[in-house]
PAZAPA-4460 file (N, C-alpha, C; in steps of 0.05 Angstrom, whole numbers, plus 32768, in hexadecimal, padded with zeros to 4 digits):
% residues 88
    n_x    n_y    n_z   ca_x   ca_y   ca_z    c_x    c_y    c_z   seq   type   mol
   7F54   80EC   7EF3   7F5B   80FE   7F08   7F67   8116   7F00     1      M     A
   7F5B   812A   7F09   7F61   814A   7F04   7F7E   814F   7F0A     2      P     A
   7F8C   815F   7EFB   7FA6   8167   7EFF   7FA4   8184   7F09     3      R     A
   7FB2   818C   7F1D   7FB3   81A6   7F29   7FD0   81B3   7F27     4      Y     A
   7FD0   81CB   7F1E   7FEB   81D7   7F21   7FE8   81F6   7F30     5      T     A
   7FF1   81F8   7F46   7FEF   8210   7F53   8008   821B   7F61     6      L     A
   8007   8232   7F6C   801D   823F   7F7A   8015   8241   7F95     7      T     A
   8027   8234   7FA7   8020   8230   7FC3   8039   823A   7FD3     8      L     A
   8036   824F   7FE4   804C   825A   7FF4   8068   825C   7FE0     9      L     A
   8063   8267   7FCA   8076   826F   7FB7   8083   825A   7FA5    10      G     A
   8077   823E   7FAC   807E   8227   7F9A   806A   821C   7F87    11      L     A
   8074   8219   7F6E   8061   820D   7F5B   8061   81F0   7F5D    12      D     A
   804A   81E8   7F5F   8043   81CA   7F63   8030   81BE   7F50    13      I     A
   8031   81A7   7F47   801F   819A   7F38   8019   817E   7F44    14      S     A
   7FFF   8176   7F45   7FF8   815D   7F50   7FDE   8156   7F45    15      F     A
   7FD7   813B   7F47   7FBD   8132   7F3E   7FAB   812A   7F56    16      K     A
   7F92   812B   7F57   7F81   8125   7F70   7F65   811F   7F66    17      T     A
   7F57   8112   7F74   7F3C   8110   7F71   7F2C   8129   7F7C    18      D     A
   7F39   8137   7F8F   7F2C   814F   7F99   7F25   8162   7F84    19      A     A
   7F09   8171   7F87   7F02   8183   7F74   7F11   819F   7F78    20      D     A
   7F0E   81B2   7F67   7F1B   81CA   7F68   7F17   81D8   7F7F    21      S     A
   7EFB   81D8   7F8A   7EF3   81E5   7FA1   7F02   81DE   7FB6    22      T     A
   7F07   81C3   7FBB   7F14   81B8   7FD0   7F32   81C1   7FD1    23      R     A
   7F3C   81BF   7FB8   7F5B   81C7   7FB5   7F5F   81E6   7FBC    24      I     A
   7F4D   81F7   7FB3   7F4C   8215   7FB9   7F4A   8218   7FD8    25      K     A
   7F38   820A   7FE3   7F36   820D   7FFF   7F4E   8202   800F    26      A     A
   7F5C   81EE   8007   7F73   81E6   8015   7F8B   81FA   8010    27      A     A
   7F8D   8204   7FF8   7FA0   8218   7FF5   7F9F   8232   8006    28      Q     A
   7F83   8239   8006   7F7D   8253   8017   7F82   824D   8033    29      T     A
   7F7E   8236   803F   7F83   822D   805B   7FA1   8230   8060    30      L     A
   7FB1   8226   804E   7FCE   8226   8051   7FD7   8243   804D    31      I     A
   7FCF   8250   803A   7FD9   8269   8036   7FD1   827C   8051    32      E     A
   7FBC   8279   805D   7FB3   8289   8074   7FC3   827F   808D    33      N     A
   7FC7   8267   8091   7FDB   825C   80A4   7FF4   8267   80A2    34      K     A
   8000   8265   808B   8018   8272   8084   801C   828F   808A    35      H     A
   8006   829E   8081   8007   82BC   808D   8009   82C0   80A8    36      K     A
   7FF8   82B1   80B5   7FF5   82B0   80D2   8012   82AB   80E0    37      E     A
   801E   829B   80D4   803A   8291   80E1   804C   82A4   80DB    38      L     A
   804E   82B2   80C2   8062   82C6   80BA   805D   82DE   80CA    39      V     A
   8044   82E6   80CF   803F   82FE   80E2   804D   82FC   80FD    40      E     A
   8049   82E1   8109   8052   82DC   8123   8071   82D6   8123    41      G     A
   807F   82CD   8110   8097   82C2   810F   80AC   82D5   810B    42      A     A
   80A4   82E8   80F8   80B8   82F8   80F1   80CA   82ED   80D9    43      G     A
   80E5   82F6   80D9   80F7   82EB   80C5   8106   82D0   80CD    44      D     A
   80F7   82BA   80BD   8103   82A0   80C3   8107   8290   80A7    45      I     A
   8113   827B   80A9   811C   8270   808F   8100   825F   8086    46      S     A
   80FF   825E   806C   80E4   8252   805E   80E1   8235   8068    47      K     A
   80F5   8223   806C   80F7   820C   8079   80E8   820D   8094    48      E     A
   80F3   821C   80A3   80E9   821F   80C1   80CB   8226   80BE    49      R     A
   80C4   823B   80B0   80A8   8242   80AC   8096   822C   80A5    50      L     A
   80A0   821D   808F   8090   8207   8084   808F   81F0   809B    51      L     A
   80A1   81EC   80AA   80A0   81DA   80C3   808C   81E2   80D5    52      T     A
   808C   81FC   80DB   8077   8207   80EC   8059   8204   80E2    53      Y     A
   8058   820C   80C9   803D   8208   80BB   8037   81EB   80BB    54      L     A
   8045   81D5   80B7   8040   81BC   80B9   8034   81B6   80D7    55      L     A
   8045   81BE   80EA   803D   81B7   8106   8021   81C3   810E    56      L     A
   801C   81DB   8103   8003   81EA   8109   7FEF   81DD   8100    57      S     A
   7FF0   81D3   80E4   7FDA   81C6   80D8   7FD7   81AA   80E6    58      L     A
   7FEB   81A0   80ED   7FEB   8180   80F8   7FDA   8185   8113    59      A     A
   7FE4   819D   8121   7FD4   81A1   813C   7FB5   81A3   8135    60      D     A
   7FB0   81B6   8123   7F93   81B7   811F   7F85   819D   8115    61      D     A
   7F8F   818D   8105   7F86   8172   8100   7F7F   8160   8116    62      F     A
   7F94   8162   812C   7F93   8152   8144   7F7E   815D   8154    63      L     A
   7F77   8174   8159   7F64   8180   816A   7F49   817C   815A    64      V     A
   7F49   817C   8142   7F2E   8177   8134   7F29   8159   8136    65      A     A
   7F38   8147   8135   7F36   812A   8137   7F2F   8121   8154    66      E     A
   7F3A   812F   816A   7F33   812C   8182   7F15   8134   818A    67      E     A
   7F0E   814D   817E   7EF2   8154   8181   7EE1   8141   8174    68      K     A
   7EE8   8136   815C   7ED7   8127   814F   7ED2   810A   8159    69      R     A
   7EE8   8100   816A   7EE8   80E9   8178   7ED4   80EE   8194    70      T     A
   7ED6   8103   81A0   7EC6   810B   81B5   7EA9   810C   81AE    71      R     A
   7E9F   8118   8196   7E88   811A   818B   7E7C   80FE   8186    72      Q     A
   7E8D   80EC   817C   7E84   80D2   8172   7E7C   80BF   818C    73      E     A
   7E8E   80C4   81A0   7E8A   80B7   81BA   7E6E   80C2   81C8    74      E     A
   7E6E   80DD   81C8   7E53   80E6   81CF   7E38   80DC   81C4    75      K     A
   7E3C   80DA   81A9   7E24   80D1   8199   7E21   80B2   819E    76      I     A
   7E38   80A3   81A3   7E34   8089   81A9   7E25   8086   81C4    77      G     A
   7E31   8093   81D9   7E20   8095   81F4   7E01   809D   81F2    78      E     A
   7DFE   80B0   81E2   7DE1   80B6   81DF   7DD2   80A2   81D0    79      I     A
   7DDB   8094   81B9   7DCE   807F   81AC   7DCB   8064   81BE    80      L     A
   7DE1   8060   81CF   7DDE   804B   81E3   7DC9   8050   81F9    81      E     A
   7DC9   8068   8203   7DB5   8072   8215   7D97   806E   820A    82      K     A
   7D95   8077   81F3   7D7C   8079   81E3   7D70   805A   81E3    83      T     A
   7D84   804A   81D6   7D7A   802E   81D1   7D74   801F   81EE    84      S     A
   7D81   8027   81FF   7D7D   8017   821C   7D63   8022   822A    85      T     A
   7D5B   803B   8224   7D45   8046   822F   7D2C   803C   821D    86      E     A
   7D30   8036   8205   7D16   802C   81F3   7D11   800E   81FA    87      S     A
   7D24   7FFF   820B   7D1F   7FE3   820D   7D0E   7FE0   8223    88      D     A
***
């Protein structure tokens, strides 16, 4: 399992993961962009509060994506059911 060491939001972190370096870099970029977006809107706040907002923002994005995926799966299921019923 590869080991990664990177600086993220001013913190040096090391970890092991099965994810490839492209995926790690994409995740790092996503977090840094969200962080920048929050800093611009929040002004001068503590790092802890900013990281909490960052976590909430990413969690909300995840939940919205999950909801969209669930709706798409339901729609696909309906189409497949309709298609199998029509072919009988």
